[in-house]
N, CA, C and O atoms as a GROMACS GRO file, in nm:
protein
  612
    1MET      N    1  -6.359  -1.695   0.992
    1MET     CA    2  -6.292  -1.596   1.066
    1MET      C    3  -6.176  -1.639   1.168
    1MET      O    4  -6.092  -1.552   1.193
    2ARG      N    5  -6.167  -1.724   1.211
    2ARG     CA    6  -6.127  -1.831   1.344
    2ARG      C    7  -5.990  -1.888   1.270
    2ARG      O    8  -5.882  -1.893   1.329
    3LEU      N    9  -6.010  -1.932   1.123
    3LEU     CA   10  -5.913  -1.981   1.080
    3LEU      C   11  -5.798  -1.864   1.022
    3LEU      O   12  -5.678  -1.884   1.001
    4LYS      N   13  -5.864  -1.752   1.005
    4LYS     CA   14  -5.775  -1.633   0.960
    4LYS      C   15  -5.723  -1.614   1.049
    4LYS      O   16  -5.603  -1.606   1.023
    5ILE      N   17  -5.743  -1.599   1.149
    5ILE     CA   18  -5.692  -1.544   1.316
    5ILE      C   19  -5.570  -1.628   1.380
    5ILE      O   20  -5.473  -1.600   1.450
    6THR      N   21  -5.618  -1.736   1.326
    6THR     CA   22  -5.556  -1.885   1.377
    6THR      C   23  -5.404  -1.890   1.283
    6THR      O   24  -5.293  -1.897   1.335
    7THR      N   25  -5.430  -1.885   1.135
    7THR     CA   26  -5.310  -1.818   1.022
    7THR      C   27  -5.214  -1.719   1.087
    7THR      O   28  -5.094  -1.725   1.115
    8ALA      N   29  -5.302  -1.635   1.100
    8ALA     CA   30  -5.236  -1.472   1.138
    8ALA      C   31  -5.113  -1.490   1.250
    8ALA      O   32  -5.004  -1.433   1.262
    9LEU      N   33  -5.182  -1.602   1.332
    9LEU     CA   34  -5.096  -1.578   1.453
    9LEU      C   35  -4.981  -1.716   1.451
    9LEU      O   36  -4.886  -1.728   1.528
   10ILE      N   37  -5.002  -1.770   1.388
   10ILE     CA   38  -4.904  -1.926   1.322
   10ILE      C   39  -4.806  -1.833   1.289
   10ILE      O   40  -4.702  -1.833   1.354
   11ILE      N   41  -4.834  -1.704   1.141
   11ILE     CA   42  -4.769  -1.684   1.079
   11ILE      C   43  -4.680  -1.574   1.152
   11ILE      O   44  -4.568  -1.558   1.103
   12LEU      N   45  -4.715  -1.494   1.268
   12LEU     CA   46  -4.682  -1.396   1.342
   12LEU      C   47  -4.588  -1.449   1.435
   12LEU      O   48  -4.492  -1.376   1.459
   13MET      N   49  -4.596  -1.596   1.512
   13MET     CA   50  -4.503  -1.694   1.537
   13MET      C   51  -4.397  -1.706   1.520
   13MET      O   52  -4.299  -1.681   1.589
   14GLY      N   53  -4.414  -1.771   1.368
   14GLY     CA   54  -4.317  -1.811   1.284
   14GLY      C   55  -4.219  -1.655   1.236
   14GLY      O   56  -4.118  -1.690   1.176
   15GLY      N   57  -4.226  -1.558   1.245
   15GLY     CA   58  -4.185  -1.461   1.240
   15GLY      C   59  -4.106  -1.414   1.318
   15GLY      O   60  -3.995  -1.364   1.295
   16LEU      N   61  -4.173  -1.431   1.436
   16LEU     CA   62  -4.119  -1.363   1.601
   16LEU      C   63  -3.958  -1.479   1.630
   16LEU      O   64  -3.847  -1.453   1.676
   17LEU      N   65  -4.012  -1.596   1.581
   17LEU     CA   66  -3.901  -1.717   1.639
   17LEU      C   67  -3.823  -1.680   1.521
   17LEU      O   68  -3.708  -1.672   1.564
   18PHE      N   69  -3.819  -1.644   1.354
   18PHE     CA   70  -3.723  -1.643   1.294
   18PHE      C   71  -3.643  -1.524   1.318
   18PHE      O   72  -3.525  -1.532   1.284
   19SER      N   73  -3.681  -1.424   1.368
   19SER     CA   74  -3.600  -1.290   1.355
   19SER      C   75  -3.554  -1.281   1.482
   19SER      O   76  -3.471  -1.190   1.483
   20SER      N   77  -3.570  -1.348   1.633
   20SER     CA   78  -3.486  -1.386   1.695
   20SER      C   79  -3.407  -1.459   1.716
   20SER      O   80  -3.328  -1.449   1.810
   21SER      N   81  -3.411  -1.568   1.617
   21SER     CA   82  -3.289  -1.659   1.624
   21SER      C   83  -3.167  -1.606   1.533
   21SER      O   84  -3.048  -1.634   1.547
   22CYS      N   85  -3.230  -1.518   1.430
   22CYS     CA   86  -3.144  -1.451   1.361
   22CYS      C   87  -3.035  -1.297   1.422
   22CYS      O   88  -2.924  -1.251   1.397
   23SER      N   89  -3.151  -1.265   1.512
   23SER     CA   90  -3.068  -1.072   1.602
   23SER      C   91  -2.967  -1.153   1.727
   23SER      O   92  -2.921  -1.104   1.829
   24LYS      N   93  -2.954  -1.286   1.677
   24LYS     CA   94  -2.860  -1.342   1.802
   24LYS      C   95  -2.719  -1.262   1.817
   24LYS      O   96  -2.663  -1.243   1.709
   25ASP      N   97  -2.664  -1.221   1.913
   25ASP     CA   98  -2.535  -1.165   1.898
   25ASP      C   99  -2.454  -1.254   1.865
   25ASP      O  100  -2.456  -1.363   1.922
   26GLU      N  101  -2.347  -1.219   1.746
   26GLU     CA  102  -2.260  -1.320   1.762
   26GLU      C  103  -2.143  -1.291   1.815
   26GLU      O  104  -2.116  -1.171   1.805
   27GLU      N  105  -2.041  -1.375   1.883
   27GLU     CA  106  -1.964  -1.346   1.986
   27GLU      C  107  -1.832  -1.297   1.892
   27GLU      O  108  -1.796  -1.350   1.786
   28THR      N  109  -1.775  -1.192   1.952
   28THR     CA  110  -1.646  -1.198   1.872
   28THR      C  111  -1.523  -1.205   1.972
   28THR      O  112  -1.498  -1.140   2.074
   29LEU      N  113  -1.449  -1.313   1.902
   29LEU     CA  114  -1.297  -1.334   1.963
   29LEU      C  115  -1.199  -1.231   1.966
   29LEU      O  116  -1.121  -1.201   1.875
   30ILE      N  117  -1.206  -1.188   2.061
   30ILE     CA  118  -1.048  -1.058   2.039
   30ILE      C  119  -0.919  -1.152   2.101
   30ILE      O  120  -0.929  -1.212   2.208
   31GLU      N  121  -0.810  -1.155   2.027
   31GLU     CA  122  -0.667  -1.234   2.074
   31GLU      C  123  -0.648  -1.122   2.195
   31GLU      O  124  -0.662  -1.002   2.170
   32PRO      N  125  -0.607  -1.178   2.355
   32PRO     CA  126  -0.574  -1.119   2.397
   32PRO      C  127  -0.431  -1.058   2.390
   32PRO      O  128  -0.345  -1.120   2.327
   33ILE      N  129  -0.401  -0.945   2.446
   33ILE     CA  130  -0.277  -0.870   2.393
   33ILE      C  131  -0.147  -0.923   2.519
   33ILE      O  132  -0.134  -0.894   2.637
   34LYS      N  133  -0.068  -1.011   2.430
   34LYS     CA  134   0.082  -1.098   2.536
   34LYS      C  135   0.138  -0.952   2.572
   34LYS      O  136   0.118  -0.846   2.514
   35THR      N  137   0.222  -0.985   2.698
   35THR     CA  138   0.336  -0.938   2.763
   35THR      C  139   0.510  -0.974   2.651
   35THR      O  140   0.589  -1.068   2.655
   36THR      N  141   0.505  -0.832   2.556
   36THR     CA  142   0.651  -0.859   2.466
   36THR      C  143   0.717  -0.758   2.468
   36THR      O  144   0.676  -0.641   2.474
   37ILE      N  145   0.850  -0.807   2.462
   37ILE     CA  146   0.929  -0.697   2.406
   37ILE      C  147   1.015  -0.732   2.281
   37ILE      O  148   1.074  -0.837   2.256
   38THR      N  149   1.007  -0.598   2.198
   38THR     CA  150   1.070  -0.577   2.088
   38THR      C  151   1.183  -0.512   2.082
   38THR      O  152   1.188  -0.417   2.161
   39THR      N  153   1.307  -0.533   1.995
   39THR     CA  154   1.379  -0.422   1.978
   39THR      C  155   1.478  -0.494   1.861
   39THR      O  156   1.491  -0.613   1.834
   40SER      N  157   1.536  -0.390   1.809
   40SER     CA  158   1.648  -0.430   1.714
   40SER      C  159   1.788  -0.383   1.802
   40SER      O  160   1.802  -0.276   1.863
   41ILE      N  161   1.880  -0.484   1.791
   41ILE     CA  162   2.013  -0.502   1.784
   41ILE      C  163   2.061  -0.512   1.680
   41ILE      O  164   2.027  -0.586   1.587
   42ASP      N  165   2.187  -0.402   1.690
   42ASP     CA  166   2.197  -0.343   1.602
   42ASP      C  167   2.181  -0.422   1.419
   42ASP      O  168   2.260  -0.481   1.345
   43GLY      N  169   2.033  -0.380   1.410
   43GLY     CA  170   1.972  -0.378   1.302
   43GLY      C  171   1.894  -0.482   1.266
   43GLY      O  172   1.822  -0.478   1.167
   44THR      N  173   1.904  -0.607   1.362
   44THR     CA  174   1.884  -0.700   1.355
   44THR      C  175   1.739  -0.780   1.481
   44THR      O  176   1.770  -0.839   1.584
   45THR      N  177   1.628  -0.766   1.447
   45THR     CA  178   1.513  -0.781   1.540
   45THR      C  179   1.519  -0.915   1.624
   45THR      O  180   1.544  -1.029   1.585
   46TRP      N  181   1.485  -0.863   1.765
   46TRP     CA  182   1.497  -0.950   1.878
   46TRP      C  183   1.339  -0.914   1.967
   46TRP      O  184   1.290  -0.813   2.018
   47LYS      N  185   1.295  -1.058   1.949
   47LYS     CA  186   1.168  -1.031   2.046
   47LYS      C  187   1.127  -1.188   2.126
   47LYS      O  188   1.149  -1.306   2.097
   48THR      N  189   1.057  -1.118   2.240
   48THR     CA  190   1.054  -1.245   2.352
   48THR      C  191   0.944  -1.234   2.433
   48THR      O  192   0.939  -1.145   2.518
   49GLU      N  193   0.876  -1.294   2.421
   49GLU     CA  194   0.674  -1.310   2.552
   49GLU      C  195   0.746  -1.318   2.678
   49GLU      O  196   0.696  -1.258   2.774
   50ASP      N  197   0.880  -1.397   2.698
   50ASP     CA  198   0.937  -1.427   2.869
   50ASP      C  199   0.978  -1.346   2.922
   50ASP      O  200   1.088  -1.302   2.891
   51VAL      N  201   0.905  -1.295   3.021
   51VAL     CA  202   0.941  -1.148   3.059
   51VAL      C  203   0.897  -1.166   3.182
   51VAL      O  204   0.792  -1.228   3.194
   52ILE      N  205   0.963  -1.117   3.298
   52ILE     CA  206   0.941  -1.102   3.432
   52ILE      C  207   0.979  -0.952   3.508
   52ILE      O  208   1.093  -0.914   3.535
   53SER      N  209   0.886  -0.898   3.529
   53SER     CA  210   0.878  -0.753   3.626
   53SER      C  211   0.916  -0.793   3.758
   53SER      O  212   0.874  -0.904   3.792
   54ILE      N  213   0.979  -0.734   3.833
   54ILE     CA  214   0.977  -0.738   3.973
   54ILE      C  215   1.048  -0.602   4.052
   54ILE      O  216   1.140  -0.535   4.006
   55LYS      N  217   0.980  -0.581   4.179
   55LYS     CA  218   1.022  -0.433   4.226
   55LYS      C  219   1.109  -0.522   4.357
   55LYS      O  220   1.077  -0.622   4.421
   56SER      N  221   1.222  -0.438   4.361
   56SER     CA  222   1.319  -0.445   4.477
   56SER      C  223   1.365  -0.312   4.522
   56SER      O  224   1.430  -0.245   4.443
   57GLY      N  225   1.338  -0.264   4.644
   57GLY     CA  226   1.402  -0.160   4.699
   57GLY      C  227   1.386  -0.072   4.623
   57GLY      O  228   1.474   0.004   4.582
   58GLY      N  229   1.254  -0.069   4.591
   58GLY     CA  230   1.190   0.058   4.553
   58GLY      C  231   1.209   0.115   4.385
   58GLY      O  232   1.173   0.225   4.343
   59GLU      N  233   1.278   0.006   4.305
   59GLU     CA  234   1.275  -0.011   4.182
   59GLU      C  235   1.232  -0.116   4.111
   59GLU      O  236   1.185  -0.213   4.170
   60TYR      N  237   1.241  -0.112   3.985
   60TYR     CA  238   1.179  -0.197   3.863
   60TYR      C  239   1.290  -0.227   3.806
   60TYR      O  240   1.386  -0.164   3.763
   61PHE      N  241   1.246  -0.384   3.819
   61PHE     CA  242   1.344  -0.478   3.732
   61PHE      C  243   1.290  -0.558   3.608
   61PHE      O  244   1.242  -0.670   3.627
   62ILE      N  245   1.298  -0.494   3.457
   62ILE     CA  246   1.217  -0.577   3.382
   62ILE      C  247   1.318  -0.665   3.306
   62ILE      O  248   1.423  -0.614   3.268
   63THR      N  249   1.297  -0.764   3.287
   63THR     CA  250   1.402  -0.886   3.240
   63THR      C  251   1.336  -0.984   3.110
   63THR      O  252   1.234  -1.049   3.129
   64ALA      N  253   1.386  -0.985   3.019
   64ALA     CA  254   1.343  -1.063   2.898
   64ALA      C  255   1.427  -1.125   2.898
   64ALA      O  256   1.541  -1.098   2.933
   65ILE      N  257   1.361  -1.270   2.836
   65ILE     CA  258   1.466  -1.362   2.857
   65ILE      C  259   1.435  -1.433   2.719
   65ILE      O  260   1.319  -1.467   2.698
   66LYS      N  261   1.555  -1.462   2.605
   66LYS     CA  262   1.529  -1.544   2.510
   66LYS      C  263   1.652  -1.611   2.464
   66LYS      O  264   1.748  -1.554   2.413
   67GLY      N  265   1.638  -1.768   2.492
   67GLY     CA  266   1.718  -1.850   2.504
   67GLY      C  267   1.838  -1.819   2.615
   67GLY      O  268   1.804  -1.819   2.733
   68ASP      N  269   1.969  -1.793   2.584
   68ASP     CA  270   2.089  -1.796   2.662
   68ASP      C  271   2.057  -1.636   2.646
   68ASP      O  272   2.117  -1.584   2.741
   69GLU      N  273   2.001  -1.549   2.583
   69GLU     CA  274   1.995  -1.382   2.585
   69GLU      C  275   1.904  -1.354   2.691
   69GLU      O  276   1.800  -1.417   2.713
   70SER      N  277   1.960  -1.232   2.772
   70SER     CA  278   1.841  -1.181   2.869
   70SER      C  279   1.869  -1.038   2.797
   70SER      O  280   1.938  -1.006   2.700
   71LEU      N  281   1.774  -0.956   2.900
   71LEU     CA  282   1.820  -0.822   2.843
   71LEU      C  283   1.742  -0.730   3.008
   71LEU      O  284   1.624  -0.762   3.014
   72ILE      N  285   1.766  -0.669   3.086
   72ILE     CA  286   1.712  -0.635   3.188
   72ILE      C  287   1.729  -0.511   3.188
   72ILE      O  288   1.837  -0.470   3.145
   73ILE      N  289   1.629  -0.414   3.237
   73ILE     CA  290   1.621  -0.293   3.241
   73ILE      C  291   1.570  -0.269   3.345
   73ILE      O  292   1.471  -0.332   3.382
   74ARG      N  293   1.643  -0.146   3.436
   74ARG     CA  294   1.592  -0.071   3.563
   74ARG      C  295   1.564   0.083   3.547
   74ARG      O  296   1.628   0.170   3.488
   75ILE      N  297   1.440   0.086   3.626
   75ILE     CA  298   1.384   0.179   3.620
   75ILE      C  299   1.347   0.246   3.759
   75ILE      O  300   1.328   0.161   3.846
   76PRO      N  301   1.334   0.363   3.797
   76PRO     CA  302   1.328   0.418   3.952
   76PRO      C  303   1.144   0.372   3.962
   76PRO      O  304   1.096   0.307   4.056
   77GLU      N  305   1.080   0.414   3.866
   77GLU     CA  306   0.919   0.427   3.936
   77GLU      C  307   0.814   0.422   3.816
   77GLU      O  308   0.826   0.449   3.696
   78ILE      N  309   0.759   0.400   3.855
   78ILE     CA  310   0.624   0.338   3.682
   78ILE      C  311   0.520   0.439   3.707
   78ILE      O  312   0.423   0.445   3.783
   79LYS      N  313   0.588   0.539   3.588
   79LYS     CA  314   0.476   0.670   3.588
   79LYS      C  315   0.478   0.687   3.436
   79LYS      O  316   0.554   0.606   3.383
   80ALA      N  317   0.408   0.781   3.336
   80ALA     CA  318   0.424   0.830   3.181
   80ALA      C  319   0.508   0.938   3.226
   80ALA      O  320   0.471   1.034   3.294
   81ASP      N  321   0.672   0.907   3.164
   81ASP     CA  322   0.744   0.942   3.192
   81ASP      C  323   0.873   0.907   3.086
   81ASP      O  324   0.877   0.803   3.020
   82THR      N  325   0.989   1.022   3.082
   82THR     CA  326   1.116   0.987   3.025
   82THR      C  327   1.198   0.976   3.095
   82THR      O  328   1.248   1.080   3.139
   83PHE      N  329   1.254   0.833   3.142
   83PHE     CA  330   1.408   0.791   3.216
   83PHE      C  331   1.531   0.802   3.143
   83PHE      O  332   1.558   0.714   3.061
   84VAL      N  333   1.606   0.896   3.160
   84VAL     CA  334   1.758   0.882   3.109
   84VAL      C  335   1.820   0.767   3.149
   84VAL      O  336   1.825   0.734   3.267
   85ILE      N  337   1.870   0.701   3.057
   85ILE     CA  338   1.969   0.566   3.117
   85ILE      C  339   2.166   0.709   3.056
   85ILE      O  340   2.198   0.760   2.948
   86SER      N  341   2.238   0.713   3.214
   86SER     CA  342   2.384   0.751   3.210
   86SER      C  343   2.422   0.698   3.327
   86SER      O  344   2.371   0.639   3.422
   87THR      N  345   2.558   0.747   3.283
   87THR     CA  346   2.624   0.707   3.431
   87THR      C  347   2.550   0.750   3.549
   87THR      O  348   2.491   0.854   3.521
   88GLY      N  349   2.530   0.714   3.667
   88GLY     CA  350   2.468   0.766   3.777
   88GLY      C  351   2.374   0.807   3.810
   88GLY      O  352   2.357   0.880   3.907
   89ASN      N  353   2.242   0.742   3.686
   89ASN     CA  354   2.100   0.748   3.706
   89ASN      C  355   2.069   0.629   3.725
   89ASN      O  356   2.148   0.541   3.690
   90PRO      N  357   1.926   0.592   3.795
   90PRO     CA  358   1.862   0.506   3.871
   90PRO      C  359   1.788   0.399   3.734
   90PRO      O  360   1.751   0.282   3.742
   91THR      N  361   1.786   0.483   3.626
   91THR     CA  362   1.734   0.425   3.476
   91THR      C  363   1.898   0.328   3.431
   91THR      O  364   2.006   0.384   3.451
   92SER      N  365   1.895   0.222   3.388
   92SER     CA  366   2.021   0.158   3.362
   92SER      C  367   1.943   0.009   3.244
   92SER      O  368   1.824  -0.021   3.233
   93ALA      N  369   2.042  -0.042   3.187
   93ALA     CA  370   2.007  -0.160   3.085
   93ALA      C  371   2.110  -0.256   3.064
   93ALA      O  372   2.205  -0.211   3.000
   94VAL      N  373   2.117  -0.360   3.095
   94VAL     CA  374   2.241  -0.468   3.089
   94VAL      C  375   2.170  -0.559   2.974
   94VAL      O  376   2.062  -0.615   2.995
   95TYR      N  377   2.229  -0.566   2.872
   95TYR     CA  378   2.220  -0.700   2.800
   95TYR      C  379   2.331  -0.829   2.784
   95TYR      O  380   2.440  -0.812   2.730
   96SER      N  381   2.293  -0.941   2.830
   96SER     CA  382   2.382  -1.051   2.799
   96SER      C  383   2.358  -1.124   2.750
   96SER      O  384   2.243  -1.165   2.767
   97LEU      N  385   2.452  -1.200   2.646
   97LEU     CA  386   2.456  -1.313   2.586
   97LEU      C  387   2.529  -1.458   2.656
   97LEU      O  388   2.525  -1.569   2.602
   98ASP      N  389   2.574  -1.438   2.742
   98ASP     CA  390   2.603  -1.537   2.868
   98ASP      C  391   2.660  -1.448   2.973
   98ASP      O  392   2.741  -1.355   2.961
   99ASP      N  393   2.589  -1.506   3.100
   99ASP     CA  394   2.598  -1.437   3.200
   99ASP      C  395   2.720  -1.446   3.302
   99ASP      O  396   2.739  -1.399   3.414
  100THR      N  397   2.787  -1.518   3.227
  100THR     CA  398   2.895  -1.599   3.280
  100THR      C  399   3.022  -1.538   3.227
  100THR      O  400   3.124  -1.545   3.296
  101ASP      N  401   3.025  -1.476   3.106
  101ASP     CA  402   3.115  -1.434   3.047
  101ASP      C  403   3.157  -1.257   3.042
  101ASP      O  404   3.059  -1.198   2.996
  102PRO      N  405   3.238  -1.188   3.065
  102PRO     CA  406   3.238  -1.048   3.090
  102PRO      C  407   3.234  -0.971   2.994
  102PRO      O  408   3.216  -0.849   2.998
  103ILE      N  409   3.255  -1.059   2.873
  103ILE     CA  410   3.286  -0.980   2.723
  103ILE      C  411   3.128  -0.995   2.657
  103ILE      O  412   3.086  -0.929   2.561
  104LYS      N  413   3.050  -1.100   2.734
  104LYS     CA  414   2.937  -1.149   2.653
  104LYS      C  415   2.810  -1.041   2.739
  104LYS      O  416   2.690  -1.066   2.755
  105ILE      N  417   2.866  -0.950   2.771
  105ILE     CA  418   2.777  -0.877   2.855
  105ILE      C  419   2.810  -0.726   2.831
  105ILE      O  420   2.920  -0.670   2.829
  106TYR      N  421   2.692  -0.679   2.814
  106TYR     CA  422   2.671  -0.518   2.718
  106TYR      C  423   2.600  -0.417   2.850
  106TYR      O  424   2.492  -0.462   2.889
  107ASN      N  425   2.645  -0.298   2.916
  107ASN     CA  426   2.582  -0.226   2.968
  107ASN      C  427   2.562  -0.081   2.923
  107ASN      O  428   2.664  -0.016   2.905
  108ALA      N  429   2.443  -0.024   2.903
  108ALA     CA  430   2.406   0.047   2.850
  108ALA      C  431   2.445   0.175   2.888
  108ALA      O  432   2.388   0.201   2.994
  109GLY      N  433   2.522   0.275   2.848
  109GLY     CA  434   2.616   0.413   2.875
  109GLY      C  435   2.507   0.505   2.832
  109GLY      O  436   2.522   0.605   2.903
  110SER      N  437   2.412   0.522   2.760
  110SER     CA  438   2.339   0.613   2.726
  110SER      C  439   2.215   0.581   2.661
  110SER      O  440   2.227   0.492   2.577
  111GLY      N  441   2.093   0.632   2.676
  111GLY     CA  442   1.979   0.597   2.632
  111GLY      C  443   1.845   0.665   2.706
  111GLY      O  444   1.848   0.760   2.785
  112SER      N  445   1.753   0.608   2.671
  112SER     CA  446   1.618   0.640   2.727
  112SER      C  447   1.533   0.537   2.726
  112SER      O  448   1.531   0.453   2.635
  113VAL      N  449   1.458   0.537   2.824
  113VAL     CA  450   1.331   0.437   2.860
  113VAL      C  451   1.183   0.558   2.860
  113VAL      O  452   1.177   0.650   2.942
  114ILE      N  453   1.109   0.542   2.787
  114ILE     CA  454   1.005   0.582   2.774
  114ILE      C  455   0.843   0.528   2.822
  114ILE      O  456   0.788   0.439   2.756
  115ILE      N  457   0.792   0.578   2.914
  115ILE     CA  458   0.689   0.480   2.966
  115ILE      C  459   0.582   0.549   2.921
  115ILE      O  460   0.566   0.656   2.979
  116THR      N  461   0.488   0.518   2.821
  116THR     CA  462   0.368   0.594   2.715
  116THR      C  463   0.222   0.553   2.762
  116THR      O  464   0.119   0.605   2.721
  117LYS      N  465   0.231   0.447   2.856
  117LYS     CA  466   0.066   0.451   2.912
  117LYS      C  467   0.100   0.330   3.012
  117LYS      O  468   0.158   0.222   2.996
  118VAL      N  469   0.019   0.413   3.158
  118VAL     CA  470   0.004   0.313   3.274
  118VAL      C  471  -0.139   0.290   3.302
  118VAL      O  472  -0.234   0.368   3.303
  119ASN      N  473  -0.127   0.119   3.333
  119ASN     CA  474  -0.260   0.104   3.375
  119ASN      C  475  -0.247   0.055   3.497
  119ASN      O  476  -0.138   0.018   3.541
  120ALA      N  477  -0.376   0.047   3.575
  120ALA     CA  478  -0.414  -0.018   3.718
  120ALA      C  479  -0.256  -0.151   3.734
  120ALA      O  480  -0.181  -0.147   3.831
  121THR      N  481  -0.242  -0.233   3.638
  121THR     CA  482  -0.222  -0.338   3.652
  121THR      C  483  -0.066  -0.362   3.531
  121THR      O  484   0.002  -0.460   3.562
  122ASP      N  485  -0.029  -0.302   3.440
  122ASP     CA  486   0.079  -0.307   3.354
  122ASP      C  487   0.096  -0.189   3.287
  122ASP      O  488   0.028  -0.091   3.320
  123PHE      N  489   0.169  -0.184   3.206
  123PHE     CA  490   0.226  -0.058   3.141
  123PHE      C  491   0.306  -0.062   2.997
  123PHE      O  492   0.328  -0.180   2.967
  124ASP      N  493   0.341   0.003   2.927
  124ASP     CA  494   0.354   0.010   2.767
  124ASP      C  495   0.490   0.114   2.793
  124ASP      O  496   0.475   0.205   2.876
  125ALA      N  497   0.607   0.103   2.731
  125ALA     CA  498   0.690   0.166   2.727
  125ALA      C  499   0.776   0.142   2.572
  125ALA      O  500   0.744   0.048   2.499
  126THR      N  501   0.877   0.231   2.536
  126THR     CA  502   0.942   0.232   2.410
  126THR      C  503   1.065   0.267   2.518
  126THR      O  504   1.062   0.326   2.626
  127PHE      N  505   1.214   0.186   2.416
  127PHE     CA  506   1.360   0.239   2.403
  127PHE      C  507   1.411   0.264   2.310
  127PHE      O  508   1.382   0.257   2.190
  128SER      N  509   1.543   0.315   2.400
  128SER     CA  510   1.678   0.317   2.295
  128SER      C  511   1.785   0.324   2.383
  128SER      O  512   1.784   0.396   2.482
  129PHE      N  513   1.881   0.251   2.351
  129PHE     CA  514   2.000   0.263   2.409
  129PHE      C  515   2.132   0.227   2.358
  129PHE      O  516   2.129   0.134   2.277
  130SER      N  517   2.231   0.269   2.380
  130SER     CA  518   2.377   0.212   2.378
  130SER      C  519   2.448   0.120   2.463
  130SER      O  520   2.457   0.149   2.583
  131THR      N  521   2.496   0.023   2.422
  131THR     CA  522   2.565  -0.026   2.512
  131THR      C  523   2.704  -0.094   2.482
  131THR      O  524   2.731  -0.124   2.366
  132LYS      N  525   2.795  -0.119   2.586
  132LYS     CA  526   2.947  -0.193   2.530
  132LYS      C  527   2.990  -0.239   2.658
  132LYS      O  528   2.956  -0.201   2.770
  133ASN      N  529   3.084  -0.342   2.619
  133ASN     CA  530   3.107  -0.439   2.670
  133ASN      C  531   3.259  -0.461   2.752
  133ASN      O  532   3.335  -0.367   2.732
  134ALA      N  533   3.312  -0.565   2.838
  134ALA     CA  534   3.428  -0.508   2.880
  134ALA      C  535   3.564  -0.473   2.799
  134ALA      O  536   3.673  -0.438   2.844
  135ILE      N  537   3.523  -0.494   2.663
  135ILE     CA  538   3.670  -0.481   2.589
  135ILE      C  539   3.642  -0.376   2.460
  135ILE      O  540   3.709  -0.373   2.357
  136GLY      N  541   3.496  -0.269   2.501
  136GLY     CA  542   3.484  -0.210   2.438
  136GLY      C  543   3.357  -0.225   2.291
  136GLY      O  544   3.312  -0.141   2.214
  137GLN      N  545   3.336  -0.350   2.304
  137GLN     CA  546   3.265  -0.358   2.160
  137GLN      C  547   3.127  -0.279   2.220
  137GLN      O  548   3.096  -0.248   2.335
  138LYS      N  549   3.053  -0.260   2.074
  138LYS     CA  550   2.921  -0.181   2.122
  138LYS      C  551   2.817  -0.256   2.065
  138LYS      O  552   2.847  -0.320   1.964
  139LYS      N  553   2.685  -0.265   2.111
  139LYS     CA  554   2.526  -0.302   2.071
  139LYS      C  555   2.456  -0.182   2.102
  139LYS      O  556   2.456  -0.114   2.204
  140GLU      N  557   2.384  -0.169   1.976
  140GLU     CA  558   2.264  -0.044   1.940
  140GLU      C  559   2.134  -0.147   1.975
  140GLU      O  560   2.109  -0.264   1.948
  141PHE      N  561   2.082  -0.069   2.030
  141PHE     CA  562   1.941  -0.105   2.098
  141PHE      C  563   1.845  -0.022   2.060
  141PHE      O  564   1.825   0.077   2.131
  142THR      N  565   1.753  -0.046   1.922
  142THR     CA  566   1.692   0.087   1.852
  142THR      C  567   1.540   0.051   1.854
  142THR      O  568   1.531  -0.068   1.824
  143ASN      N  569   1.403   0.112   1.880
  143ASN     CA  570   1.327   0.061   1.839
  143ASN      C  571   1.248  -0.035   1.937
  143ASN      O  572   1.176  -0.129   1.906
  144GLY      N  573   1.279   0.011   2.056
  144GLY     CA  574   1.255  -0.078   2.136
  144GLY      C  575   1.110  -0.054   2.181
  144GLY      O  576   1.055   0.056   2.170
  145ASN      N  577   1.035  -0.195   2.247
  145ASN     CA  578   0.924  -0.180   2.285
  145ASN      C  579   0.858  -0.298   2.384
  145ASN      O  580   0.860  -0.421   2.379
  146MET      N  581   0.797  -0.198   2.477
  146MET     CA  582   0.769  -0.330   2.577
  146MET      C  583   0.591  -0.265   2.607
  146MET      O  584   0.545  -0.155   2.636
  147ILE      N  585   0.539  -0.388   2.585
  147ILE     CA  586   0.414  -0.426   2.594
  147ILE      C  587   0.310  -0.495   2.741
  147ILE      O  588   0.329  -0.607   2.787
  148LYS      N  589   0.256  -0.443   2.767
  148LYS     CA  590   0.130  -0.503   2.861
  148LYS      C  591   0.246  -0.555   3.010
  148LYS      O  592   0.204  -0.656   3.067
  149ILE      N  593   0.345  -0.511   3.055
  149ILE     CA  594   0.470  -0.542   3.108
  149ILE      C  595   0.368  -0.523   3.260
  149ILE      O  596   0.304  -0.420   3.281
  150THR      N  597   0.370  -0.622   3.341
  150THR     CA  598   0.329  -0.640   3.484
  150THR      C  599   0.360  -0.541   3.544
  150THR      O  600   0.466  -0.489   3.510
  151ILE      N  601   0.279  -0.475   3.658
  151ILE     CA  602   0.308  -0.384   3.757
  151ILE      C  603   0.325  -0.455   3.878
  151ILE      O  604   0.222  -0.492   3.935
  152PRO      N  605   0.459  -0.487   3.939
  152PRO     CA  606   0.510  -0.588   4.039
  152PRO      C  607   0.463  -0.505   4.171
  152PRO      O  608   0.505  -0.391   4.188
  153LEU      N  609   0.396  -0.554   4.243
  153LEU     CA  610   0.333  -0.519   4.411
  153LEU      C  611   0.466  -0.494   4.486
  153LEU      O  612   0.464  -0.466   4.606
   0.00000   0.00000   0.00000
């Protein structure tokens, strides 16, 4: 009888050890979402993860840098809303291929920035706008996305 109880306990303990080792939670690795800005400039995809956001004088400036190129978007506040880009509005955008040559600097004349999601620390937005440089050459920015842009203090 004692042998049967001992054997039963050994089988039970072995089963418990086996089941506990199999039921261990597997860790799921989740790739963190990185800050990115993507857009299409005259139909060509443009993307960077080199993004800086600052607050100055009550306005927010989001700067995206890719090599010698930079894109600066200015918005008056961070809240879920549509901000219109037009002459005289506090929302604006500037694209530069070379900040020392005025012909390579394009200012947005019309368009919009739409903040779609705001958290305590960051926000997402979409944008599109038309630009032109000092001699009237144009560039169209479409399908713009800002992902996980840090809200500066």
